[in-house]
KEKE-798547 format. One record per residue (C-alpha): residue number from 1; chain; x, y, z. Coordinates in steps of 0.001 Angstrom, whole numbers. Example, Ala and Ser with C-alpha at 12.3 -4.5 7.8 and 13.67 -1.06 7.14 Angstrom:
KEKE-798547
SITE seq mol       X       Y       Z
SITE   1   A   12300   -4500    7800
SITE   2   A   13670   -1060    7140
end
This chain:
KEKE-798547
SITE seq mol       X       Y       Z
SITE   1   A       0       0       0
SITE   2   A    1465    3349   -1024
SITE   3   A    1486    6411    1208
SITE   4   A   -1272    7905    -947
SITE   5   A   -3549    4859   -1013
SITE   6   A   -4604    4892    2637
SITE   7   A   -5755    8553    2708
SITE   8   A   -7725    7895    -470
SITE   9   A   -9369    4860    1086
SITE  10   A  -10276    6859    4198
SITE  11   A  -11665    9703    2100
SITE  12   A  -13691    7277       4
SITE  13   A  -15045    5614    3128
SITE  14   A  -16038    8909    4701
SITE  15   A  -17679   10047    1471
SITE  16   A  -19629    6804    1317
SITE  17   A  -20800    7203    4922
SITE  18   A  -21808   10797    4274
SITE  19   A  -23720    9827    1127
SITE  20   A  -25529    7032    2961
SITE  21   A  -26360    9338    5840
SITE  22   A  -27685   12081    3573
SITE  23   A  -29745    9572    1592
SITE  24   A  -31192    8255    4833
SITE  25   A  -32027   11793    5958
SITE  26   A  -33801   12512    2671
SITE  27   A  -35763    9264    2793
SITE  28   A  -36715    9871    6434
SITE  29   A  -37947   13372    5550
SITE  30   A  -40169   12037    2769
SITE  31   A  -41580    9355    5058
SITE  32   A  -42334   11827    7837
SITE  33   A  -44558   14247    5896
SITE  34   A  -47261   11871    4726
SITE  35   A  -50907   11902    5700
SITE  36   A  -52256   10135    8766
SITE  37   A  -54662    7321    7949
SITE  38   A  -58197    8080    9107
SITE  39   A  -57517   11830    9395
SITE  40   A  -58157   14619    6918
SITE  41   A  -55364   17150    6540
SITE  42   A  -55967   20898    6679
SITE  43   A  -53725   23949    6516
SITE  44   A  -54045   27308    8243
SITE  45   A  -51986   30482    7922
SITE  46   A  -51571   31981   11390
SITE  47   A  -51264   35662   12224
SITE  48   A  -47689   34867   13312
SITE  49   A  -46944   34126    9657
SITE  50   A  -46563   30398   10323
SITE  51   A  -48351   27939    8023
SITE  52   A  -49482   24922   10002
SITE  53   A  -50873   21530    9066
SITE  54   A  -53491   19969   11287
SITE  55   A  -55299   16650   11005
SITE  56   A  -58890   15901   12012
SITE  57   A  -60653   12600   12623
SITE  58   A  -64318   13538   12600
SITE  59   A  -66532   12018   15265
SITE  60   A  -70296   11786   15439
SITE  61   A  -72359   14914   14721
SITE  62   A  -72404   17135   17787
SITE  63   A  -69657   15116   19502
SITE  64   A  -67052   16945   21609
SITE  65   A  -63534   17449   20306
SITE  66   A  -60189   16739   21903
SITE  67   A  -57178   18693   20664
SITE  68   A  -53808   17021   21260
SITE  69   A  -50543   18978   21615
SITE  70   A  -47235   17124   21258
SITE  71   A  -44107   17568   23337
SITE  72   A  -40636   18791   22452
SITE  73   A  -39177   17051   19374
SITE  74   A  -42501   15294   18807
SITE  75   A  -45084   15687   16076
SITE  76   A  -48690   14805   15404
SITE  77   A  -47520   11235   14771
SITE  78   A  -46741   10827   18470
SITE  79   A  -50514   10831   19160
SITE  80   A  -51613    8242   16610
SITE  81   A  -51471    5246   18939
SITE  82   A  -53428    7047   21651
SITE  83   A  -55976    8257   19088
SITE  84   A  -56551    4626   18093
SITE  85   A  -57663    3938   21681
SITE  86   A  -60041    6893   21977
SITE  87   A  -63764    6605   21296
SITE  88   A  -64243    6814   17497
SITE  89   A  -67323    8943   18136
SITE  90   A  -65074   11676   19519
SITE  91   A  -63593   14271   17160
SITE  92   A  -59788   14232   17424
SITE  93   A  -57536   17044   16206
SITE  94   A  -53754   16663   16075
SITE  95   A  -51335   19105   14508
SITE  96   A  -47685   19987   13952
SITE  97   A  -46139   23101   15442
SITE  98   A  -44166   25394   13170
SITE  99   A  -41080   23666   11809
SITE 100   A  -42244   20099   12415
SITE 101   A  -43153   17842    9487
SITE 102   A  -44781   19982    6787
SITE 103   A  -45705   22914    9054
SITE 104   A  -43686   25964    8048
SITE 105   A  -42240   28584   10358
SITE 106   A  -42542   31986    8698
SITE 107   A  -42699   34171   11798
SITE 108   A  -40244   37076   11304
SITE 109   A  -39536   37389   15045
SITE 110   A  -37405   35358   17442
SITE 111   A  -39199   32326   18822
SITE 112   A  -41138   32444   22085
SITE 113   A  -43595   30046   23700
SITE 114   A  -46323   32641   23181
SITE 115   A  -45899   32138   19443
SITE 116   A  -46845   28472   19806
SITE 117   A  -49715   29311   22158
SITE 118   A  -51160   31831   19706
SITE 119   A  -50758   29380   16822
SITE 120   A  -52580   26626   18731
SITE 121   A  -55467   28981   19504
SITE 122   A  -55753   29746   15800
SITE 123   A  -55711   26051   14874
SITE 124   A  -58582   25462   17313
SITE 125   A  -60625   28329   15882
SITE 126   A  -60006   27115   12342
SITE 127   A  -60513   23399   12936
SITE 128   A  -63248   23119   15575
SITE 129   A  -66774   24485   15216
SITE 130   A  -67748   27230   17650
SITE 131   A  -70539   25146   19164
SITE 132   A  -68343   22078   19699
SITE 133   A  -67189   21463   23301
SITE 134   A  -63378   21348   23355
SITE 135   A  -60967   19659   25742
SITE 136   A  -57218   20244   25358
SITE 137   A  -54625   17576   26108
SITE 138   A  -50867   18000   25998
SITE 139   A  -47813   15859   26632
SITE 140   A  -44572   17181   28170
SITE 141   A  -43930   20712   26816
SITE 142   A  -47281   20407   25049
SITE 143   A  -48937   20189   28465
SITE 144   A  -47658   23607   29439
SITE 145   A  -48648   25030   26057
SITE 146   A  -52265   23819   26282
SITE 147   A  -52540   25157   29838
SITE 148   A  -51603   28627   28618
SITE 149   A  -53869   28282   25590
SITE 150   A  -56831   27383   27813
SITE 151   A  -56287   30619   29745
SITE 152   A  -56560   32533   26447
SITE 153   A  -59764   30768   25367
SITE 154   A  -62065   30488   28398
SITE 155   A  -65079   30709   26091
SITE 156   A  -64030   27650   24054
SITE 157   A  -62169   25240   26349
SITE 158   A  -64107   23018   28753
SITE 159   A  -61215   21095   30300
SITE 160   A  -57466   20460   30266
SITE 161   A  -55647   17109   30472
SITE 162   A  -51898   17243   31095
SITE 163   A  -49853   14110   30389
SITE 164   A  -46546   14197   32308
SITE 165   A  -46402   17947   31652
SITE 166   A  -43442   20284   31753
SITE 167   A  -43742   22815   34581
SITE 168   A  -42089   26245   34265
SITE 169   A  -40406   25859   37690
SITE 170   A  -39258   22252   37419
SITE 171   A  -35549   23048   36983
SITE 172   A  -35572   25162   40146
SITE 173   A  -37765   22730   42058
SITE 174   A  -35804   19553   41283
SITE 175   A  -32015   19235   41419
SITE 176   A  -32136   15946   39501
SITE 177   A  -34210   17527   36758
SITE 178   A  -31811   20451   36492
SITE 179   A  -28788   18175   36212
SITE 180   A  -30507   16061   33569
SITE 181   A  -31399   19137   31556
SITE 182   A  -27703   19909   31078
SITE 183   A  -27290   16693   29098
SITE 184   A  -30357   17526   27042
SITE 185   A  -28904   20967   26375
SITE 186   A  -25686   19469   25013
SITE 187   A  -27618   17035   22813
SITE 188   A  -29737   19854   21424
SITE 189   A  -26664   21886   20565
SITE 190   A  -25018   19056   18628
SITE 191   A  -28018   17202   17211
SITE 192   A  -29259   19561   14459
SITE 193   A  -25823   19924   12860
SITE 194   A  -25111   16220   13089
SITE 195   A  -28390   15293   11394
SITE 196   A  -27872   17862    8624
SITE 197   A  -24755   15920    7637
SITE 198   A  -26483   12576    7743
SITE 199   A  -25670   11407   11257
SITE 200   A  -29326   10510   11827
SITE 201   A  -28443    7095   10444
SITE 202   A  -26091    6577   13399
SITE 203   A  -28541    7507   16166
SITE 204   A  -29332    4553   18396
SITE 205   A  -33008    4679   17530
SITE 206   A  -33590    1111   18663
SITE 207   A  -32740    2155   22204
SITE 208   A  -34295    5593   21925
SITE 209   A  -37608    4181   20728
SITE 210   A  -37677     976   22728
SITE 211   A  -40796    2337   24420
SITE 212   A  -42662    2114   21066
SITE 213   A  -41722   -1424   20044
SITE 214   A  -44782   -3249   18788
SITE 215   A  -46544     -21   17865
SITE 216   A  -47781     282   14267
SITE 217   A  -46227    3761   14300
SITE 218   A  -42780    2644   15407
SITE 219   A  -41112    3253   12033
SITE 220   A  -42750    6656   11647
SITE 221   A  -41386    7815   14996
SITE 222   A  -37908    6552   14103
SITE 223   A  -37892    8294   10743
SITE 224   A  -38835   11599   12300
SITE 225   A  -35808   11435   14600
SITE 226   A  -33619   11468   11483
SITE 227   A  -35036   14609    9898
SITE 228   A  -33154   17862   10225
SITE 229   A  -36440   19811   10420
SITE 230   A  -37416   17957   13609
SITE 231   A  -34068   18743   15212
SITE 232   A  -34086   22395   14154
SITE 233   A  -37596   22954   15482
SITE 234   A  -36755   21168   18732
SITE 235   A  -33548   23163   19142
SITE 236   A  -35429   26448   18683
SITE 237   A  -38052   25479   21254
SITE 238   A  -35509   24042   23671
SITE 239   A  -33246   27109   23652
SITE 240   A  -36133   29338   24661
SITE 241   A  -37703   26881   27124
SITE 242   A  -34411   26062   28855
SITE 243   A  -33620   29707   29584
SITE 244   A  -37267   30299   30539
SITE 245   A  -37219   27488   33122
SITE 246   A  -33795   28388   34496
SITE 247   A  -35210   31844   35127
SITE 248   A  -38146   30357   37032
SITE 249   A  -40708   30674   34278
SITE 250   A  -43841   32488   35316
SITE 251   A  -46772   31666   37625
SITE 252   A  -49379   29288   36260
SITE 253   A  -52507   30897   34884
SITE 254   A  -55695   30385   36873
SITE 255   A  -58256   28499   34815
SITE 256   A  -62023   28283   35156
SITE 257   A  -62103   24647   33982
SITE 258   A  -60915   21337   35498
SITE 259   A  -57240   20448   35103
SITE 260   A  -56279   16770   35310
SITE 261   A  -52764   15297   35288
SITE 262   A  -51781   11855   34014
SITE 263   A  -48340   11009   35384
SITE 264   A  -45774    8399   34413
SITE 265   A  -44805    6136   37291
SITE 266   A  -41127    6531   36377
SITE 267   A  -41374   10322   36651
SITE 268   A  -42896   10449   40114
SITE 269   A  -40599    7697   41413
SITE 270   A  -37340    9194   40131
SITE 271   A  -38232   12795   40957
SITE 272   A  -40829   12781   43759
SITE 273   A  -40741   16589   43730
SITE 274   A  -42766   16439   40526
SITE 275   A  -45814   15458   42542
SITE 276   A  -45829   18952   44075
SITE 277   A  -45740   20527   40635
SITE 278   A  -48548   18309   39371
SITE 279   A  -50654   19231   42383
SITE 280   A  -50019   22872   41543
SITE 281   A  -51363   22255   38053
SITE 282   A  -54544   20641   39419
SITE 283   A  -54985   23525   41886
SITE 284   A  -54793   26004   38991
SITE 285   A  -58167   24759   37756
SITE 286   A  -61602   24180   39228
SITE 287   A  -61244   20451   39747
SITE 288   A  -59409   17448   38390
SITE 289   A  -57076   14849   39820
SITE 290   A  -53710   13142   39373
SITE 291   A  -53672    9632   37908
SITE 292   A  -50450    7607   37704
SITE 293   A  -50139    4915   35031
SITE 294   A  -48339    1892   36573
SITE 295   A  -45048     886   34967
SITE 296   A  -45072    3766   32505
SITE 297   A  -42305    6142   31448
SITE 298   A  -42519    9685   30125
SITE 299   A  -42656    8515   26508
SITE 300   A  -44470    5203   26882
SITE 301   A  -47511    7057   28254
SITE 302   A  -48507    8022   24721
SITE 303   A  -46354    5712   22598
SITE 304   A  -46074    2367   24387
SITE 305   A  -48503    -426   23515
SITE 306   A  -48506   -1622   27136
SITE 307   A  -49385    1741   28657
SITE 308   A  -51410    3687   26104
SITE 309   A  -54679    1840   26873
SITE 310   A  -54465    3004   30500
SITE 311   A  -53586    6531   29393
SITE 312   A  -56547    6558   26997
SITE 313   A  -58891    5462   29783
SITE 314   A  -57582    8212   32049
SITE 315   A  -57953   10788   29261
SITE 316   A  -61518    9639   28594
SITE 317   A  -62453    9809   32279
SITE 318   A  -60979   13307   32603
SITE 319   A  -62768   14432   29442
SITE 320   A  -66096   13015   30598
SITE 321   A  -65709   14670   34005
SITE 322   A  -64911   18039   32415
SITE 323   A  -67830   17872   30006
SITE 324   A  -70250   16823   32745
SITE 325   A  -69823   20231   34354
SITE 326   A  -72407   22645   33074
SITE 327   A  -70946   25220   30722
SITE 328   A  -70999   28542   32621
SITE 329   A  -71847   30280   29361
end
């Protein structure tokens, strides 16, 4: 082997890896923007400038609607398994925040959580009839977003269901949570650039998505972790949210509707302080309760075949309880 052969072999190998990674990224992007079976896709241009896709599974005439808000680095696809376990007579609306899947971020200003809150309110007004009772449900960061949205729309929202929600004071309230967030921060700094250059192929998605094994949406979730748009959107949201929580966030809004919390067993066992924060969420409303799903983790609550049925039952019970309260209007 000559002195020039080895560098050429290394260069060829790296080029091959890069080409494979970029091809995988492109294929993953194409796979992640398709339609959801059983849902009709709609598009709305928000006053923020963002152009969002939302998906509706129509229920029976006059049936209530549940609007589902995904967490950080998650899209409408994260709700598909749970939607399969909800009453088909119920209208279900899922959507993608700006930057995720085919939803476009065109807001000319720096990102803030209020941007996402305003966008969600506009999706609800566009996608749900004015006379339809609405309950909002959100997972992780999506839980905090729907709580703020409910405060903006007291005339439309009848109840709020928070699934292992992010709390604006959790990094100050829990030392373990604050230490863990540093690792997330590092991942978010490196991830978007790595995926742009095809490193999504190298992510240990088998371990990352072990919670979803056996789900019919397993491949969809894996593909979305390889798209640069998912990482860019998550990085934008994380940068703002991380600083927001380190600064203590802001007090929870007081709502005039019930607020229920569905907690992962792993969350309340590893960080018992979270129970206090969940109780604060419930106290922010006019009723509600905390339900813990046995054996569940933060992600398996909405994506794990073993735990989603219990989550769906808890969501249904919270929804029924909220709708049983006479509308003050």
